[in-house]
C-alpha positions in Angstrom: 81.5 106.5 162.8 82.4 106.5 159.1 82.6 109.7 157.2 80.0 109.6 154.5 81.9 112.1 152.3 84.8 109.7 151.8 84.4 107.0 149.1 85.0 103.6 150.5 87.2 102.5 147.7 89.8 105.1 148.9 90.5 102.9 151.9 90.5 99.5 150.4 91.9 97.5 147.5 89.6 95.5 145.2 90.3 91.8 144.8 89.2 89.5 142.1 87.6 86.1 142.8 90.5 84.3 141.2 93.0 86.1 143.3 90.9 85.5 146.4 90.7 81.7 145.6 94.5 81.5 145.3 95.0 83.4 148.6 92.5 81.2 150.4 94.1 78.0 149.1 97.5 79.1 150.5 98.5 78.0 154.0 98.9 81.5 155.4 95.6 83.0 154.3 94.7 86.4 155.8 91.8 87.3 158.0 88.7 86.8 155.9 85.4 88.3 157.2 81.8 87.8 156.1 79.8 90.8 157.4 76.3 89.3 156.8 73.9 88.1 159.4 74.5 84.7 161.1 71.5 83.3 159.2 72.9 84.4 155.8 76.3 83.0 156.8 74.8 79.6 157.7 73.0 79.4 154.3 76.4 79.5 152.5 79.7 81.3 152.8 83.1 81.4 151.2 85.7 79.0 152.6 87.8 80.2 155.5 85.6 83.2 156.2 84.7 84.2 159.7 81.3 85.7 160.4 81.4 89.1 162.1 78.1 90.9 161.4 78.5 94.6 160.5 76.4 95.6 163.6 79.2 94.3 166.0 82.2 94.6 163.6 84.0 97.5 165.1 83.8 96.2 168.7 84.8 92.6 167.7 87.8 93.9 165.6 89.0 96.0 168.5 88.7 93.1 170.9 90.7 90.8 168.5 93.7 93.1 169.1 95.1 92.4 165.6 98.4 93.8 164.2 97.5 96.8 162.1 99.6 95.4 159.3 97.5 92.2 159.1 95.8 91.8 155.8 92.0 91.7 156.1 89.6 90.7 153.3 86.0 91.7 153.6 82.7 90.7 151.9 79.0 90.9 152.4 75.9 90.4 150.3 76.1 93.4 147.9 79.4 95.2 148.8 77.8 98.0 150.8 78.6 96.6 154.3 82.1 95.6 153.2 82.7 99.2 152.1 81.5 100.5 155.5 83.8 97.9 157.3 86.8 98.9 155.1 86.3 102.5 156.3 86.1 101.4 159.9 89.4 99.4 159.5 91.0 102.5 157.9 89.9 104.7 160.8 91.3 102.1 163.3 94.7 102.3 161.5 94.7 99.1 159.4 97.0 99.2 156.3 96.1 96.2 154.2 92.3 96.2 153.6 90.9 94.3 150.7 87.2 94.6 149.7 85.9 91.6 147.8 82.4 93.2 147.6 79.4 91.0 147.5 79.2 87.2 147.7 77.5 87.2 144.3 81.0 88.0 142.9 82.1 84.4 144.0 81.3 81.8 141.4 83.0 78.9 143.2 81.4 76.5 145.8 80.1 77.8 149.1 80.5 76.1 152.4 77.6 75.5 154.8 
C-alpha cells in the first residue's frame, strides 16, 4: 500500500492541459488512465484515456506487464486518486509518471 507520509507530488510530474492536448494529438501518445468509476467515465472522459478504476488499478497495471520506462499519465475527478495511483506506480518501479490531477482541469471537449 502507499506510504501516507510521502507527498504524492514527489513521485509524479505535473502536466498542463495544453501540454496534455498536444501529447494526445500525437501519434505515439502514452498510456493515459482515468481512475474514476466506469459510470463517471461513461458520462464523459478525456480522449484516448483508458478507464482503470483506482480500486483495481494496481492489479490491472501488474497484469498489463508494461515497460517500466513507459510514460503514464493519470487523472481522476479531483486529483486525489491520481496521486494515490502515482505513488503505486512509483512503488512498482515506473519512471515516467505524470499526474494531470482532476478532470476539471480539462477545458476541452470530452468524449462519451
